[in-house]
C-alpha positions as CSV (number, residue, x, y, z in Angstrom):
1,M,96.6,127.6,67.8
2,G,96.2,129.0,71.3
3,R,97.1,127.2,74.4
4,R,94.3,125.4,76.1
5,K,93.0,127.1,79.2
6,R,93.5,125.1,82.4
7,S,90.4,123.8,84.1
8,V,89.5,122.9,87.7
9,F,89.8,119.3,86.6
10,D,93.4,119.9,85.6
11,D,94.2,121.6,88.9
12,L,92.7,118.7,90.9
13,V,94.8,116.2,88.9
14,D,98.0,118.3,89.6
15,L,97.1,118.5,93.2
16,A,96.8,114.7,93.6
17,A,99.9,114.1,91.4
18,R,102.0,116.1,93.9
19,L,100.8,114.0,96.8
20,P,101.6,110.3,97.6
21,W,99.4,108.1,95.5
22,W,97.5,106.7,98.5
23,M,96.4,110.2,99.5
24,G,95.0,110.8,96.0
25,V,92.9,107.6,96.5
26,L,91.7,108.8,99.9
27,L,90.7,112.2,98.4
28,A,88.8,110.4,95.7
29,I,86.8,108.4,98.2
30,A,86.2,111.4,100.5
31,S,85.1,113.7,97.7
32,Y,82.5,111.1,96.5
33,L,81.1,110.6,100.0
34,I,80.8,114.4,100.5
35,I,79.3,115.3,97.1
36,H,77.0,112.3,96.6
37,P,74.4,113.3,99.2
38,F,73.8,116.6,97.4
39,A,73.2,114.7,94.2
40,S,70.5,112.6,95.9
41,I,68.4,115.7,97.0
42,P,64.9,115.5,95.3
43,D,64.2,118.0,92.6
44,A,62.4,121.0,94.1
45,A,61.5,122.8,90.9
46,P,58.1,121.2,90.2
47,G,56.9,122.4,93.6
48,A,57.6,126.1,92.9
49,T,54.1,127.8,92.6
50,S,55.2,131.4,92.7
51,L,58.0,133.6,91.4
52,D,59.6,134.2,94.8
53,R,60.1,130.4,95.1
54,L,61.1,129.8,91.6
55,G,64.6,131.3,92.1
56,P,65.6,129.0,95.0
57,A,64.1,126.1,93.2
58,V,66.1,126.7,90.0
59,A,69.3,127.2,92.1
60,G,68.6,124.0,94.0
61,Q,68.1,122.1,90.7
62,L,71.3,123.6,89.3
63,Y,73.2,122.5,92.5
64,G,71.8,119.0,92.0
65,V,73.0,118.8,88.4
66,L,76.5,120.0,89.4
67,A,76.6,117.5,92.3
68,T,75.5,114.7,90.0
69,I,78.3,115.4,87.6
70,G,80.8,116.4,90.4
71,Q,80.4,113.2,92.4
72,Y,82.1,111.3,89.5
73,L,84.2,114.0,88.0
74,V,86.1,115.1,91.1
75,P,87.0,111.6,92.3
76,A,88.1,110.8,88.7
77,A,90.5,113.7,88.8
78,F,91.9,112.5,92.1
79,I,92.3,108.9,90.9
80,L,94.0,110.2,87.7
81,G,96.4,112.3,89.8
82,A,97.1,109.3,92.1
83,A,98.0,107.2,89.0
84,V,100.4,110.0,87.8
85,S,101.9,110.1,91.3
86,A,102.4,106.3,91.4
87,I,104.0,106.2,88.0
88,G,106.2,109.1,88.8
89,R,107.4,107.5,92.0
90,I,108.2,104.3,90.1
91,K,110.2,106.3,87.5
92,R,112.2,108.1,90.2
93,R,113.0,104.8,92.0
94,R,114.1,103.2,88.8
95,L,116.2,106.3,87.9
96,L,118.0,106.2,91.2
97,E,118.7,102.4,90.9
98,E,119.9,102.7,87.3
99,T,122.2,105.7,88.2
100,A,123.6,103.9,91.2
101,T,124.4,100.7,89.3
102,A,125.9,102.5,86.3
103,T,129.5,101.6,85.5
104,S,130.4,105.3,84.8
105,S,131.7,107.2,87.8
106,E,129.9,110.3,86.5
107,A,126.5,108.8,85.7
108,A,124.6,111.8,87.1
109,K,126.2,114.1,84.5
110,S,124.7,112.0,81.7
111,L,121.2,112.7,82.9
112,S,119.0,115.6,81.6
113,W,118.4,118.5,83.9
114,H,114.9,117.3,84.6
115,E,116.1,113.8,85.4
116,F,118.7,115.2,87.7
117,E,116.0,117.1,89.6
118,M,114.0,113.9,89.8
119,L,117.0,112.0,91.1
120,V,117.8,114.6,93.8
121,G,114.1,114.6,94.9
122,E,114.1,110.8,95.3
123,M,117.4,111.1,97.1
124,F,115.9,113.4,99.7
125,R,112.6,111.4,99.8
126,N,114.6,108.4,100.9
127,K,116.1,110.4,103.7
128,G,112.6,111.0,105.1
129,F,111.7,114.3,103.6
130,S,108.3,115.2,102.0
131,V,109.3,116.5,98.5
132,K,107.5,119.0,96.4
133,E,108.8,120.0,92.9
134,T,108.3,123.7,92.2
135,A,107.6,125.3,88.8
136,K,111.0,124.6,87.4
137,G,112.9,127.0,89.6
138,A,110.5,129.9,89.1
139,D,110.5,130.7,92.9
140,G,113.9,132.4,93.2
141,G,115.7,129.4,91.6
142,V,114.2,126.9,94.1
143,D,113.6,123.5,92.4
144,L,112.5,121.4,95.4
145,E,110.7,122.2,98.7
146,L,111.4,119.7,101.5
147,R,109.4,119.3,104.7
148,K,110.2,117.2,107.7
149,A,108.7,117.7,111.2
150,G,106.9,120.8,109.9
151,E,110.2,122.5,108.9
152,L,110.8,123.9,105.4
153,S,114.1,123.3,103.5
154,L,114.8,124.5,100.0
155,V,116.9,122.8,97.3
156,Q,118.4,124.3,94.2
157,C,119.7,121.8,91.5
158,K,122.6,122.8,89.2
159,H,123.1,120.4,86.3
160,W,126.4,122.0,85.3
161,R,129.0,119.8,83.6
162,A,132.0,122.2,83.2
163,T,131.4,125.4,85.1
164,K,131.9,125.6,88.9
165,V,128.9,126.8,91.0
166,G,130.0,130.2,92.2
167,V,129.2,132.2,95.3
168,G,126.5,134.2,93.5
169,V,124.2,131.1,93.4
170,V,124.7,130.4,97.1
171,R,124.2,134.0,98.1
172,E,120.9,134.2,96.1
173,L,119.6,131.0,97.6
174,F,120.4,132.4,101.1
175,G,118.2,135.4,100.4
176,V,115.3,133.2,99.3
177,M,115.9,131.0,102.3
178,A,115.5,134.0,104.7
179,A,112.5,135.4,102.8
180,R,110.7,132.0,102.9
181,G,111.6,131.3,106.6
182,A,113.3,128.0,105.6
183,V,115.5,126.4,108.3
184,H,118.0,124.9,105.8
185,A,118.9,125.0,102.1
186,Y,120.8,122.7,99.8
187,V,122.6,123.4,96.5
188,V,123.1,120.1,94.6
189,T,125.2,120.0,91.5
190,T,126.7,117.4,89.1
191,G,129.9,119.5,89.2
192,V,131.9,121.2,91.9
193,F,131.7,124.4,94.0
194,S,134.1,127.3,94.0
195,S,136.1,128.0,97.2
196,E,134.2,131.3,97.6
197,A,130.9,129.4,97.5
198,R,132.0,126.9,100.2
199,K,133.3,129.7,102.4
200,F,130.0,131.7,102.1
201,A,127.9,128.6,103.0
202,Q,129.8,128.0,106.2
203,G,127.7,128.8,109.3
204,R,124.6,129.7,107.2
205,N,122.7,126.4,107.3
206,I,123.4,125.8,103.6
207,S,124.7,122.5,102.5
208,L,126.7,122.2,99.3
209,I,126.5,118.7,97.6
210,D,128.8,118.2,94.7
211,G,128.7,115.5,92.0
212,Q,130.9,113.0,93.9
213,A,128.8,113.4,97.0
214,V,125.6,112.7,94.9
215,E,127.2,109.6,93.5
216,R,128.1,108.3,96.9
217,E,124.7,109.0,98.4
218,I,122.6,107.3,95.7
219,R,124.9,104.3,95.8
220,R,124.5,104.1,99.6
221,Q,120.7,104.3,99.2
222,A,120.6,101.6,96.5
223,K,122.9,99.3,98.6
224,P,120.4,98.1,101.2
225,K,118.2,96.4,98.5
226,S,121.2,94.6,97.0
227,N,122.3,93.7,100.6
228,V,118.9,92.1,101.2
229,T,119.1,90.2,98.0
230,S,122.6,89.0,98.9
231,L,121.5,88.0,102.4
232,K,118.6,86.0,101.0
233,E,120.9,84.3,98.5
234,A,123.4,83.5,101.3
235,R,120.7,82.0,103.5
236,R,119.5,79.9,100.5
237,R,123.0,78.6,99.9
238,Q,123.5,77.9,103.6
239,A,120.2,75.9,103.7
240,S,121.3,74.0,100.6
241,N,124.7,73.2,102.1
242,V,123.0,71.9,105.3
243,E,120.7,69.8,103.3
244,Q,123.5,68.3,101.2
245,K,125.6,67.7,104.3
246,S,122.7,65.9,106.0
247,T,122.1,63.8,103.0
248,A,125.8,63.0,102.8
249,Q,125.8,61.7,106.3
250,L,123.1,59.2,105.6
251,P,124.2,55.7,104.6
252,S,124.1,55.0,100.9
253,V,121.1,53.2,99.7
254,E,120.7,50.4,97.2
255,S,117.5,48.5,96.5
256,S,117.3,44.7,96.6
257,A,114.6,42.3,95.3
258,K,115.2,39.8,98.1
259,A,115.1,42.2,101.0
260,P,113.9,40.9,104.3
261,H,111.2,42.6,106.5
262,C,112.2,44.9,109.4
263,P,112.3,43.1,112.7
264,R,111.0,46.3,114.4
265,C,108.1,47.6,112.2
266,G,107.7,44.9,109.7
267,G,108.4,47.2,106.8
268,Q,110.5,46.5,103.7
269,M,114.2,46.7,104.2
270,I,116.8,48.0,101.7
271,R,120.5,47.4,101.3
272,R,122.7,50.2,102.8
273,V,126.4,50.8,103.1
274,A,127.7,52.5,106.2
275,R,129.8,55.6,105.5
276,R,131.2,56.2,109.0
277,G,131.8,54.6,112.3
278,A,133.5,51.2,113.1
279,N,131.5,49.5,110.3
280,A,132.3,52.1,107.6
281,G,132.3,50.5,104.1
282,K,130.3,47.4,105.3
283,A,126.8,46.6,103.8
284,F,123.8,45.9,105.9
285,W,120.0,45.8,105.7
286,G,118.3,49.0,107.0
287,C,114.7,49.8,107.3
288,S,113.2,51.8,104.4
289,S,111.5,54.1,107.0
290,F,114.8,55.4,108.3
291,P,115.2,57.6,110.3
292,K,111.6,57.0,111.7
293,C,112.6,53.4,112.2
294,R,116.2,52.4,112.8
295,G,115.8,48.6,112.5
296,T,118.8,46.8,111.0
297,L,119.9,43.3,110.0
298,P,123.3,41.9,109.0
299,L,123.7,41.3,105.3
300,E,124.2,37.6,104.6
């Protein structure tokens, strides 16, 4: 069975999927607002009375039909692409967090090559780059295209567990970098680089990021969220301690059926025991509205 031919709908979905999800939603709204007026143009075919007017009338009718369909089909493609983009972003964030919190010191090596590319893309996205995944390294071995402040950077990911990344990989990426006009390039691996590769990269705006550096960076990026959680927990505990301390400073309270009325506000009084001061340990009558009313009476 032959492979299904890609349609314009598929291309629009892919376009939106490569963008932030909110841009796909905006494109869906904009496309509907642009196409809808053409679908609302009255049918001109019945008014054609001669052959020279028939052609434009039929063309107008055809455009109207296409616009009627397109006003829903094009926005639907953009919405679908936005959903794919949102789901993909959630997956990438979860992948980074799970890798950062893994107990293994070589968690990145346990990922598949595609998951590793997703992880690296999210790592650069968190550093403020706009990230575009290429067609699986088809463009001269480039896996990711980064943009920041209008400048292009290229990334090549090497999910190698045993073999060192040699100078040939770095030299090849340098050639692609010059051909594409990129200002910087990165080679990211789960393993290590040879000394020749590191020596070649020096002074050429090529950064080599090995497996240990990847582990450190993703843990650093996942740390702020845990710090925020810890800060909230610390504040909650502090507030709880203050409340408990305030409660402990209040006199102990015991109810009494024969309690007198407060001489200040006339409210019911209750039996209390002082916990501090010169009268610590002694019982007395205190207003039930304390601390709003501080009326007291000696306990007979």
